[in-house]
N, C-alpha and C positions, 0 to 999 in steps of 0.2 A: 621480524614477523615469526620466524621459526622458533625463536626463544619464547615469544608470547604464546605461541600455539602450544609449546611444551608445558608452560607454567599455567596459563589461564586461557583455555580454548574459547571461553565465552567472551573474552575481551579482544579477540583478534580484529573484529570489524571496527571497533573503536580505535585501535592502534593504527590500522590501515588508513582510516579516515583522517586521523591526526597527521600521519606521515605525509599523505598526499596534500593536505591543506598547508602544511609548513613548507614543503618543497616545491610544489607546483602553484599553490594559491588556493584560497578558500572557494573560488568559483568552480574548481574542478571537483570539489567534494560535495557541493550543493547543486543538484541538477537544476537547470533553468526551467521556467514554466513553458509549457507548449504554446506556441504562437501560431494559431491557425491562419491568421490573416497574412502573415509573412509567407506561409506555404502557398496560399492562394495567389499572392502577387507574383510568385516565381513560376506559376503555371500558365498554360495557354489553353485555348479552346480545343486543341488537339491532344492534350495531356490528361489522361485519366488520373484521378487522385484516389489512391488505394489506402484504406485504413486496415492495418493488420491488427486484429482485435486481441486484447488481453483480458484475462478474467476480471470482471467488475468494471470494465470501461465501455461506455456507450458514447460514441461521438455524435449522435444525432442532435443533441441539444446544442453542441458547439456549432455544427454546420447550420442549423436553423438560426441561431443567433447571428452568425456572420451574414447569412442571406438577408435577414431582417435589417441588420445594420447597413448593408450596402443597397437595400431597396430592390432586391432581386427575388423573383418568384422561384420557389423550389418545390419540386414534386418528389415525394418520397414513396418508394415501393419496397415493402418487406418481401423478399423473394421466398417462394415456397411453391407448393403444388398449384399449377394453373396460373402463375403470375408471369410467365414468359411473354405472352402477347401484351399484357399491360406494360411491362418494362420496355418492350420494343416501341410501343406507341408513345410512351413518355420520351424516349430518346429521340424519336422522329420529330415530335413537337418541340422539344428543347433545341434541336439543331436549327429549326426554322425561326423560333421566337426568341432564342437567346436566354432561356431559363435554365435553371440547374436541375439535374436529375440525380437523386441519391438512391442507389440500389443497395439495400442493407442485407446482410447475411447471405453473401454469395456462396458461402460454403454449403448452403442447403440445396443449391441447384448446380452442382458441379457438372452434371450431364449437359446443362444448357450453356455452360461457359464457352465452349468452342463457337457457338453461334454469336455470342456477345463479342468474342475476339474478332470474328469475321466482320461484324458490324462496325467495330472500332477501326479496323483496317480500311474499310471502305470509305468512311468519311474522312479519315486522315490522309488518304491518297488523293483527295480532291484538291485542286488548286483554288487560290483565293478568288480568281475571276470566274470560277465555275458557277453556274446558276444554282446548284445544290450545295454550294460550299457551306460549311458550318458557321453559325453565327459567332461573332467574336466574343460575346458574353457567355456562351454556352460552357458549362462545366459538367463533367461526369464524375460523380463521387461513388466509390465502391467501398464496402466493408466486408471483411471475411476473416474467419479464423484461419490460422496457419494450416495449409493442406498441401501435400505433394502433388495433387492433381490440379491445382490452380494453374491456368494458362501462363506459361512463361512470357509469351509475347506481350501480354497486358502489363506484367510487372516490369518488363524492360522498357516499355513505352511510357509508363506512368511514373508518378511520384509516390514513393512508398512512405507511409507514416505509421508509427506505432507509439502508443502512449502506455508505458508501463505503469502499473498501479503505484502511486506515490508511497514512499515509506516514511512513516513518522507523522505525528500530529501536525507539525508545522507545514510539511509538504502537502498533506491532504487539505488543510484549510486554505493554503495558497491556491491550490487547483480549484477549489470550490469558489473562491472569491474571483478567480479569473473567469468563471462562468457568468458572473454578474456584470452587466454593462452599466455604464453611467446612467442611461435612461431608466433601466430597471431600479437602480439604486435610488433614484429621485422620484419614482412613481408613486410611492405611498405618501399619503397626506400626513400621517402621524410619524414624522421623520425619526424622532428620538427613540420611540418605542420600537419602530421597525428595525433600526440599525442595531439595537441591542439584542433583539430577538433573532435577527439574522445571524449575528455572531454566535448566539447560543445554538442555533440550528446547525451551523457549520461545525461547531465543536461536537455536537451530538452525533452528526454523521461521521466525523473523523474518528470519534471514540469507538463507534460500532465497527468501523472498518479495521482499525488498528488492534482491536481487542482479539481479532482472530489469530494474531501471532502467538497468543498464549495457549493455542490448541484447545484441549479439553478444559483447561482452566479458564478460558475465555468464553466459549460457547459450547454447549453439549453437541450442537450440530452447526457446522460452518455454513454461513449464509452469504450470498452474493448480492449485497446492497450496491446500487449503482447511482449514477448521477441523475437518472430520471426520478428516483425517490426524492432526492434533494430538490429538484426543480419543482415537483408537484407541491411539496411542503412549503417551498419558498412562496409560490403563488397563493397558497392557502393562508399564510401569515398576512399577506397584503390584503386579501379579501376580508379576513377577520377584523383587521384594524380599520379598514376603510368603510366596509359595509355595515359592520356591527361595532361601531366605535363605543357606544354606550350600552347596547343591548345585543343579545344573541338569541337565536331560536330556543336554545336551552333555557335562557333567562326568562322568556315568556312562560314557558312551562313551569319553571320554578316559582314564578310569581303567583300563578294560579293555584298551585298546590299549597304554597305557604298561606295564601289568603284564605283558602277554604279551611285548612286544618289548624292553623295556629293563630291567625290574627284575631279571630273572634274570642279565643280563649285567653291568649296571653297579652292581648292589647299591644302588640309590637308596632312600632312606627316604621315608616319606610326607610328612614335614615339608619335604623338599626340593622336593616337587611343589606346595606350596601356592601359590606365585606363578603357576604354570601354571594351577591351578584358577581363580584369580581372573581371570586373563587370558581364560580360556575363557568365564567367565560374561559378561564384558563383550563378548567377541566375539559371543556369542549375542544379546545385547541390541542391539548395533550392527547385526548382520545383519538382525534383524527390523524395526528402525526404518528403516535406510537402504536396504536392498535389497528387503525384502518389502513395506513400506508406502509410504514416499516413493519408493523406487526403482521401484515399479510404474507410476508415471507417467512416469519418465525413459526416453526411447527412445535417446538418443545415448550412445555408449560413454564419451566424454570427460566428458559431464555426469554420468554415473553415477560416474565416477572422482572428480569434484569433490565430489559428495555424500558419498562414502566418506571423503575427506580431512577434511571438516568433522566428520563423526560421530566419527572417530578422535580429533580434537582436543578435542571437547567432552565425550565420554563416556570417561573414563579414571579411573585410580585417584586422580590428583591432584585431580580435580573433587570427590571425596567425602572428601578428607583434611582433617580439621579444623585441621591445623597449617599448611595452605597457603592463602594468599590467592589463589585461582585466578583468573587473568585470562582472559576469553573472547576477547580480542583482543591476544595477546602481541606481535604484530608492531608495535603502536602504542605509542609511548613514553608513559609515564605514563598508561596506558589507564584510562579511567573505568569500563570495563565489567568489573566484578568480581562474582563470586557472593557475595551477602550471607551473613553468619553466621546461625546458627540463630535463627529468629524466627517470628512468626505471619504470616498471609497479608497483613495490613495493612503489616507492616514490609517485606515483599518489594515491595509496590506502591510504598512510599515510596522504596525503593532504586532502582526503575526511574525514578521521577520525577527523580532526580538525574542521569540519563543526558543527554548533550547533545541538543538538539533537532535539530541537523543532524549527520549522520553523516559522518565522514571515510572516504575510500576505503580507508584502511589497516585499518579495522575489518572489511572484507570480504577483506582480503589483496590489494587492488588498488592500482595506482599512483594517485597524486593526480590525474593528468590524465584518468583514466577517468571522473571525475565530470563533465567539462566538457560532453560531448555530451548527457547526461541533463539537466543543469541548463539548457542552452540550450533544449532541448525544453520543459521545464517553464515557463521564462520566456516563450517564445512562446505557449504555451497560456494562461498568465495574461493576457498582454497582449491576445490575441484575445478572451478572455472579457470583459475590461474594455471593449474597443471595442464588442463586441456588445451591452453593456448601456447604451450611450449612447442618449439619446432619438432617435427617428427622425422626430419632428415637425419641420416647417419653418415658421418664423414668416414671415408675409407681409411682404415688403420687406427681410428679413434678407439678409446677404451669404452667397452660396453658397460651397461649398468651392472650386469652380473660380475664383471671383473672388478668394478669399483667396490661392490659389496664384499666380494671375496678378499680383496686387499684389506678392507677395513677389519674384517673378522680375523685375518691372520695377524694384523697389527695389534689388535686388542688381545689376542691370545699370547703374543709375545710379551705384552706388558703385564700380564698376570704373574705375580711372584709364585715361586714354587710352593708346594704344599708343606706346611710346617708339621714336623713330627712332634706331637705333644710331649712325649717322653724326653726328647732332646731339648725342647724348650724349657721344661721343668728342671732338667739336669743342669742347664746353663744358668737358670735364674737363681737356683738355691744358694750357690756359694757367693752370690753378689751381695754387697753391703746395702742394697736399696731397702727402704722401709717395707715392712711386711704387708701393710695395706696395699701398696703399689704392686707388689708381686701378686697379691690375691686378685686385684682388679685385672691385671694383664692376663693372668692365667684364666680367669673366668671369661673374659672377652674372647680369648683365643678358643676356649672350649665351646662358646656359643656359635662362633663363626666357622668352626672347623667343618660342620656338615655341608656348608655351602660351597666350599672350594671345589670338590669334585663335580658339583652341579654346574658351576660356572664353566669349568673346562669342558664338560659334556655339551653345554649349549654352544660354545664356540666350535667345538669339533663337529657337532651335528650341522651347524650352519655352513661350515666349509664343505662338508660332504653333500649337503643339499644343493649348493650352487654348482659343485663339480658334477653332480648327477649320480652320485653313489647312493644306493638304497640304504635307508636307515632302518635298522631292526633292533628291537629291545627284547 
């Protein structure tokens, strides 16, 4: 890894991933998906479940989905000013009825956290035969950003969870498909169109998230798109396909305008306008996704234009055409990013697993060099983390870092040959029977490198003085 860092800093992360995969196994290089149900099954009614939030991660949809899957009522309270009595009432009702309570954004009410800590301690101290004992199905879910003022007792008593933002298109799409249950996947009546548009939506969301790694080359302003944006657009696609299978509100408007302005003059038939109807339906869907929902977070005009380009590329007639093997990255030659054919939810997840683990810049429409700056930053972060994990203990009598560097400097100083005297070298070379061109080249090379010999010695000498503690003056 040190050699790779010296030669190609931007490839350190790939080298480390390959090293871990070959020596420990590929499962250690590919993070597993987050299984909230397994976490729930390991908890009890006396165990708070605490989400430690990361940027761009919102667990609300996952908790809602799990509660709906298990048939349990859940009450959600977004903490803020004046929400303390509401939260307390929800906890009291949940303890009696066995419902779930989700208190979101606890970091916004840190002054109220000691009261919550006291309430948790009270019901946890009750025995099972007590008349006010907590219901067996009760669960208390909390979410908070990292804060040093969060009560330690709640963390020690509860189960801590954190979902780091996934890295890469494959990981992002895997996480999005884990949010879709089998019931949701089978809810839409137009199954084929829904499955292909859902795949396009997941790709669109993943592209917007991963494009941030290019810094200013990705977006002029960084935006925090989250899973709520995806969930809303997911429901929107189902509504469009089921409620407006053949017509849309925009289509009725288009029919009226076309009938008044053009039909009387051009004598167009209704069949001639069918392509325009279909385009209008996609225009409405694209507008609500890219402009109304995702575009609501975008403040820069050029960034909004970029989002519009992506949505036009992924949401089109070719994407739902069963005769076309639609590529989501057509600019990449032999692109592996293809919308799978009709299948169940598991087959879509298997298709995502076949995506490459590292994404080429062409998948985003970027030049290959756009990856370099982000890869260098990731490599530096990895190396800093590794260095920070090194033991800080010092063994008595062991060699310190300063002594190691001093020993290396003295060793290199001893290996440097003495300075050549140019006159002596020329005097030695002239009587030799070597060809004249060779003498000229040797003399010229020696003349070019002669000024660097004193500099090299000065560098070693200054390094030794620096680590000994002698003041260096020029």
